[in-house]
Legacy VTK file of the C-alpha trace (Angstrom):
# vtk DataFile Version 3.0
C-alpha trace
ASCII
DATASET POLYDATA
POINTS 465 float
99.645 124.256 86.068
98.533 127.790 85.227
95.263 126.684 83.606
95.850 127.870 80.069
93.033 127.446 77.589
93.657 126.774 73.942
93.009 129.513 71.391
92.050 129.435 67.738
95.176 130.722 65.996
95.741 130.499 62.252
92.916 128.016 61.865
93.728 125.588 64.684
93.162 125.292 68.428
96.618 125.597 69.998
98.272 126.529 73.254
98.430 130.347 73.583
102.227 130.094 73.753
104.076 131.715 70.872
107.752 131.589 69.990
108.908 135.058 69.016
110.617 135.311 65.632
114.102 136.711 66.102
116.359 138.194 63.470
118.812 136.568 61.114
118.933 132.814 61.773
118.175 133.198 65.490
114.828 131.434 65.229
114.780 128.909 62.407
112.934 125.851 61.181
114.454 123.630 63.868
113.414 125.815 66.801
110.016 126.835 65.429
109.164 123.318 64.328
110.012 122.004 67.801
107.808 124.672 69.401
104.881 123.824 67.120
105.362 120.127 67.866
104.540 120.977 71.500
101.171 122.380 70.453
102.049 126.066 70.369
102.934 128.548 67.635
106.480 128.341 66.312
107.888 131.355 64.494
110.928 131.265 62.242
112.708 134.370 61.048
112.170 135.219 57.405
115.001 137.756 57.447
117.909 136.444 55.335
117.285 132.904 56.499
119.860 130.163 55.954
119.942 127.561 53.200
121.930 124.297 53.166
123.696 122.111 50.644
123.008 118.425 50.035
125.286 117.476 52.932
123.424 119.756 55.332
126.118 122.430 55.532
125.062 126.054 55.625
125.558 127.906 52.350
127.432 131.141 53.001
125.711 134.243 51.684
128.428 135.707 49.482
127.877 138.811 47.365
129.616 138.965 43.995
127.765 141.879 42.400
129.827 144.951 41.623
127.063 147.424 42.443
124.756 147.808 45.408
121.753 147.103 43.220
123.296 143.854 41.946
124.091 142.767 45.494
120.585 143.778 46.540
119.173 141.322 43.996
121.481 138.603 45.312
120.232 139.268 48.848
116.607 138.966 47.741
117.340 135.608 46.099
119.081 134.356 49.265
116.153 135.546 51.389
113.471 133.821 49.333
115.396 130.538 49.138
116.143 130.660 52.879
112.561 131.410 53.857
111.262 128.486 51.807
113.884 126.132 53.243
113.182 127.088 56.866
109.437 126.721 56.298
109.979 123.179 55.015
112.188 122.288 57.980
109.665 123.731 60.439
106.834 121.817 58.770
108.744 118.535 59.022
109.809 119.086 62.643
106.296 120.083 63.769
104.899 116.583 63.116
101.646 118.184 62.025
101.125 119.838 65.405
100.664 123.487 66.367
101.092 126.295 63.862
104.052 127.678 61.930
104.441 131.435 61.486
107.085 133.433 59.654
108.372 136.734 61.034
109.478 139.525 58.702
110.489 143.146 59.172
108.665 145.654 57.035
111.800 147.796 56.908
113.911 144.950 55.554
114.963 145.064 51.936
112.269 144.229 49.387
109.875 142.960 52.046
107.006 142.647 49.563
108.993 140.711 46.969
110.393 138.367 49.593
106.981 137.714 51.087
105.521 136.877 47.699
108.471 134.614 46.905
108.404 132.682 50.173
104.622 132.349 50.430
104.452 131.130 46.831
107.324 128.696 47.257
106.127 127.362 50.622
102.382 127.135 49.992
100.615 125.220 52.734
103.639 125.205 55.044
103.223 128.652 56.630
100.044 129.420 58.542
100.656 133.020 59.576
102.972 135.982 59.063
103.994 138.354 61.840
105.350 141.684 60.700
106.639 144.785 62.452
109.485 147.329 62.309
107.536 149.933 60.411
103.924 150.307 59.303
103.155 147.193 57.244
100.034 148.394 55.429
100.347 145.891 52.575
100.914 142.783 54.688
97.147 142.147 54.784
96.715 142.207 51.017
99.754 139.992 50.426
98.737 137.367 52.991
95.160 137.318 51.694
96.447 136.387 48.235
97.968 133.205 49.669
95.266 132.353 52.200
97.599 133.038 55.135
96.650 134.969 58.253
98.561 138.098 59.196
99.666 139.382 62.599
100.844 143.007 62.674
103.267 143.922 65.451
102.346 147.222 67.086
103.404 149.094 70.198
100.287 151.206 70.685
96.576 151.307 69.919
97.217 154.388 67.816
99.502 152.448 65.476
96.895 149.726 64.976
94.211 152.329 64.307
96.288 153.757 61.459
96.838 150.305 59.969
93.181 149.329 60.278
91.814 152.535 58.825
94.168 152.541 55.866
94.232 148.888 54.871
93.308 146.143 57.308
89.548 146.758 57.335
89.507 145.504 53.736
91.008 142.154 54.771
89.531 141.603 58.205
88.885 137.892 57.639
92.626 137.283 57.352
93.594 139.172 60.517
94.678 136.328 62.789
95.684 138.488 65.729
97.525 141.588 66.824
100.942 141.390 68.470
101.402 144.073 71.130
105.149 144.429 71.626
106.217 146.370 74.696
108.536 149.090 73.346
110.521 149.322 76.583
111.088 145.629 77.291
111.161 143.732 74.003
114.406 142.667 72.396
115.521 143.827 68.978
113.989 146.865 67.325
111.398 148.698 69.374
108.414 150.806 68.411
108.924 153.829 70.635
107.248 156.891 69.171
108.595 160.420 69.388
106.034 161.187 72.098
107.246 158.365 74.374
110.183 158.654 76.719
112.668 155.762 76.499
113.589 156.432 80.141
109.986 156.265 81.408
108.392 152.888 80.660
104.617 152.651 80.779
102.707 149.686 82.199
101.501 147.381 79.433
98.049 146.516 80.860
96.360 149.879 80.173
98.006 150.084 76.749
96.745 146.618 75.787
93.332 147.383 77.274
93.150 150.464 75.066
94.056 148.312 72.068
91.295 145.819 72.907
88.725 148.575 73.351
89.597 149.895 69.919
89.417 146.423 68.372
85.958 145.919 69.874
84.724 149.023 68.072
85.410 147.159 64.833
83.967 143.817 65.910
87.333 142.205 66.677
86.292 140.920 70.117
87.439 137.353 69.420
90.689 138.270 67.651
93.605 137.312 69.911
96.177 139.791 71.142
99.693 138.435 71.607
101.527 140.011 74.535
105.203 140.286 73.553
108.143 141.823 75.357
108.834 141.343 79.055
107.061 137.975 79.332
109.205 135.595 81.376
106.778 133.379 83.303
102.984 133.264 83.268
102.453 133.386 87.029
103.351 137.059 86.695
100.533 137.515 84.176
97.685 135.721 85.972
95.435 138.785 85.859
95.799 138.850 82.065
94.606 135.277 81.568
90.817 135.177 81.035
90.598 138.906 81.753
87.239 140.241 80.481
88.910 143.594 79.832
91.566 142.120 77.571
89.696 139.282 75.883
91.563 136.340 74.309
95.292 136.604 74.981
98.324 134.649 73.875
101.830 135.154 75.234
104.897 135.475 73.061
108.325 134.447 74.313
111.303 135.862 72.479
114.205 135.633 74.910
113.670 132.340 76.739
113.650 130.173 73.567
117.203 131.399 72.889
118.409 129.119 75.673
117.160 125.776 74.376
118.975 122.879 72.775
117.172 123.454 69.475
118.066 127.137 69.446
120.524 127.739 66.578
122.623 130.347 68.390
126.185 129.458 69.370
127.174 127.834 72.646
129.167 130.993 73.409
125.984 133.051 73.102
124.078 130.644 75.321
126.805 130.810 77.970
126.766 134.604 77.782
123.027 134.674 78.472
123.581 132.761 81.711
125.917 135.489 83.006
123.880 138.632 82.325
122.915 141.003 85.121
120.031 143.430 85.367
120.770 146.455 83.214
123.051 144.588 80.808
120.362 144.971 78.122
119.597 148.553 77.274
117.772 150.724 74.765
119.960 152.463 72.240
119.538 154.316 68.976
122.575 153.225 66.989
120.630 151.046 64.536
120.844 152.130 60.876
117.056 151.774 60.718
116.644 154.820 62.934
114.581 152.791 65.422
115.421 152.284 69.064
116.616 148.765 69.789
117.391 146.645 72.846
120.664 144.751 72.918
123.234 143.335 75.332
125.848 145.788 76.515
129.142 144.444 75.176
132.274 145.776 73.473
130.351 146.284 70.241
127.858 148.686 71.833
130.501 150.228 74.071
132.527 151.190 71.000
129.484 152.749 69.314
128.708 154.707 72.461
132.289 155.942 72.781
132.357 156.799 69.080
129.325 159.059 69.404
130.809 160.682 72.505
133.789 161.780 70.398
131.590 164.098 68.389
131.527 167.853 67.841
129.546 170.221 65.663
131.477 172.003 62.913
131.113 174.676 60.266
132.917 174.993 56.951
133.111 178.738 57.543
133.976 180.809 60.592
130.572 181.821 61.917
129.047 182.490 65.331
130.874 180.596 68.055
132.567 178.332 65.504
135.744 180.346 65.091
138.508 177.885 66.035
140.116 176.299 62.941
141.032 172.617 62.762
142.650 170.740 59.913
141.041 167.370 59.196
141.446 164.667 56.582
144.348 163.686 54.343
144.180 167.041 52.573
144.145 169.029 55.782
140.923 170.812 55.016
140.009 173.438 57.579
136.752 173.296 59.515
135.694 175.549 62.355
134.744 174.456 65.850
134.022 176.245 69.074
137.240 176.791 71.069
136.076 174.279 73.677
135.311 171.620 71.071
138.632 172.228 69.355
140.427 171.432 72.607
138.412 168.235 72.953
139.164 167.257 69.359
142.895 167.779 69.852
142.829 165.521 72.913
141.038 162.757 70.978
143.507 163.088 68.113
146.409 162.791 70.535
144.843 159.543 71.781
144.923 158.064 68.275
141.449 158.998 67.090
142.845 160.978 64.211
140.164 160.399 61.564
137.313 162.932 61.561
134.235 161.501 59.803
131.376 163.773 58.803
127.799 162.950 59.764
124.505 164.061 58.185
124.008 166.393 61.183
127.041 168.592 60.453
129.103 166.994 63.164
132.476 165.278 63.151
133.052 161.893 64.769
136.646 161.050 65.671
137.795 157.448 65.226
141.067 155.551 64.858
142.354 154.944 61.318
141.542 151.204 61.372
137.957 151.912 62.458
137.623 154.554 59.738
138.749 152.002 57.129
136.295 149.421 58.466
133.416 151.901 58.366
134.194 152.957 54.795
134.611 149.361 53.612
131.292 148.350 55.161
129.562 151.299 53.524
131.071 150.433 50.140
130.130 146.744 50.482
126.476 147.531 51.264
124.062 144.993 49.771
120.906 146.956 50.530
119.520 144.812 53.356
117.147 147.536 54.556
114.513 149.569 52.740
116.560 152.588 53.808
119.875 152.599 55.656
121.287 155.559 57.550
124.727 153.981 57.741
125.336 153.442 54.012
122.628 155.815 52.625
121.153 152.961 50.552
117.420 153.099 49.766
115.348 150.811 47.575
114.212 153.579 45.245
115.155 154.448 41.691
118.122 156.495 42.847
119.310 153.781 45.242
120.028 156.337 47.959
118.396 158.181 50.823
119.850 161.401 49.443
121.656 161.988 52.734
125.265 161.603 53.808
126.349 158.268 55.205
126.286 158.144 59.003
129.488 156.831 60.639
127.802 156.736 64.049
125.927 153.600 62.982
127.016 150.220 61.582
126.331 147.536 58.966
123.536 145.570 60.600
123.633 142.734 58.062
127.326 142.121 58.713
127.117 141.999 62.496
123.909 139.937 62.692
125.326 137.368 60.289
128.508 137.153 62.348
126.826 136.739 65.716
124.469 134.137 64.259
127.254 132.081 62.721
130.268 132.484 65.016
131.296 132.480 68.675
131.982 136.230 68.730
129.579 137.608 71.332
131.652 140.599 72.422
132.287 142.463 69.191
128.943 141.852 67.450
125.413 143.097 68.053
123.510 140.821 70.434
119.804 141.572 70.587
117.906 140.429 73.699
114.872 141.317 75.772
115.355 143.222 79.007
114.505 140.162 81.112
117.495 138.204 79.803
119.298 138.802 83.103
116.816 136.430 84.733
118.523 133.393 83.219
121.198 133.775 85.902
118.741 133.605 88.825
115.932 131.362 87.540
116.350 127.960 89.249
115.231 126.254 86.046
118.636 127.070 84.550
120.678 126.161 87.635
124.137 124.701 86.993
124.005 125.819 83.356
121.002 123.654 82.483
119.793 124.179 78.916
116.363 122.638 78.293
114.863 121.232 75.142
112.020 123.240 73.630
109.578 120.666 74.977
110.968 121.002 78.500
110.672 124.786 78.255
107.080 124.673 76.992
106.141 122.261 79.773
107.791 124.579 82.292
105.889 127.599 80.966
102.579 125.776 81.410
103.289 125.415 85.137
103.447 129.192 85.417
107.233 129.276 85.793
LINES 1 466
465 0 1 2 3 4 5 6 7 8 9 10 11 12 13 14 15 16 17 18 19 20 21 22 23 24 25 26 27 28 29 30 31 32 33 34 35 36 37 38 39 40 41 42 43 44 45 46 47 48 49 50 51 52 53 54 55 56 57 58 59 60 61 62 63 64 65 66 67 68 69 70 71 72 73 74 75 76 77 78 79 80 81 82 83 84 85 86 87 88 89 90 91 92 93 94 95 96 97 98 99 100 101 102 103 104 105 106 107 108 109 110 111 112 113 114 115 116 117 118 119 120 121 122 123 124 125 126 127 128 129 130 131 132 133 134 135 136 137 138 139 140 141 142 143 144 145 146 147 148 149 150 151 152 153 154 155 156 157 158 159 160 161 162 163 164 165 166 167 168 169 170 171 172 173 174 175 176 177 178 179 180 181 182 183 184 185 186 187 188 189 190 191 192 193 194 195 196 197 198 199 200 201 202 203 204 205 206 207 208 209 210 211 212 213 214 215 216 217 218 219 220 221 222 223 224 225 226 227 228 229 230 231 232 233 234 235 236 237 238 239 240 241 242 243 244 245 246 247 248 249 250 251 252 253 254 255 256 257 258 259 260 261 262 263 264 265 266 267 268 269 270 271 272 273 274 275 276 277 278 279 280 281 282 283 284 285 286 287 288 289 290 291 292 293 294 295 296 297 298 299 300 301 302 303 304 305 306 307 308 309 310 311 312 313 314 315 316 317 318 319 320 321 322 323 324 325 326 327 328 329 330 331 332 333 334 335 336 337 338 339 340 341 342 343 344 345 346 347 348 349 350 351 352 353 354 355 356 357 358 359 360 361 362 363 364 365 366 367 368 369 370 371 372 373 374 375 376 377 378 379 380 381 382 383 384 385 386 387 388 389 390 391 392 393 394 395 396 397 398 399 400 401 402 403 404 405 406 407 408 409 410 411 412 413 414 415 416 417 418 419 420 421 422 423 424 425 426 427 428 429 430 431 432 433 434 435 436 437 438 439 440 441 442 443 444 445 446 447 448 449 450 451 452 453 454 455 456 457 458 459 460 461 462 463 464
């Protein structure tokens, strides 16, 4: 055994082992309740969570509204009902053990309204809220209203300083902990800043030490830090446990709980995880949020990469080097490219990529007609799942738009995450994962395709492996 000591988290002494909350229906009441039942902290996703009918069948999230704003309201209603339902399931499965947290994304649609709705409807069932993907200034005030502790997800001490100075110092008694998420290794959306190089990862220890030093300036010596992203087994983190420099630490596991019997992901997804090799998960910037994200390299990401490679700058007038005319679109409108780019465009068009889609950056992206139709349909069917979407140009403001052109280099994130969560399609949908996912294939714990229960995994983690 690794010699873990319990920590006071969300009002109870628990194991410092935290299930990471993962996207749409990827961590739910079943998985988080099972984790809490083992004495740790279970975390269900509060992002468009599932609901069920009286027979226990999942209720499909169908959108009947004619406008984006009408569909946006439907999505909010689904999200609140789903969050409440998953909280109830987690509470029942936990058997009164551990703690139950809900994970939300600050950049998701109507985050504040959904939080109020779920925390009101699930009073007493949720003990903490983790929140990242943006700068969640108001999470402290909202959680304080319901007597729930909050756990901001940050990727640097500088980010926490901004949150503390602006809002959190007013609600310090409800700050349950700070989640440091490694921006180079964590799965899903990552908090890389413009000053950080995605190709040059930095060691987490000095970054977390800097965070702790800052927290101590404000009297937060005893407030736990959750290390998230890149945590596979605790024997590799021995120097972090009981470190006087770091103070009280908990460890968050996002990727390993995917491969458990209680995990709600499909069997096809679980089998895929067992085949990954190092480098199969990589950072990319295709997300409509504008954030970097880490996902499994599959046909879905390969198509996005190839789509962006078929891209040239254009001008609507002959100017500078852009002197070579090219007719694009059904009306044959003329745009001007450089001679070199015109030759490239003609080659792509001869290969069947005949549709030239304009981007907000005055470039053209060449795609096949069926892909162009899919992109346009997805943009039209937008239900406003994000606070602002580069792909569809939706924004939750009075105008209902970012004011920018739609971006065909991205994709409908709601559509693909719903499909991968509720189907066996793991090649043509977005599959988020941490960069250590390749270790499933070599870890002897998973030999011969073994898939543990959550309890077996938690017991394994306590041994250090």
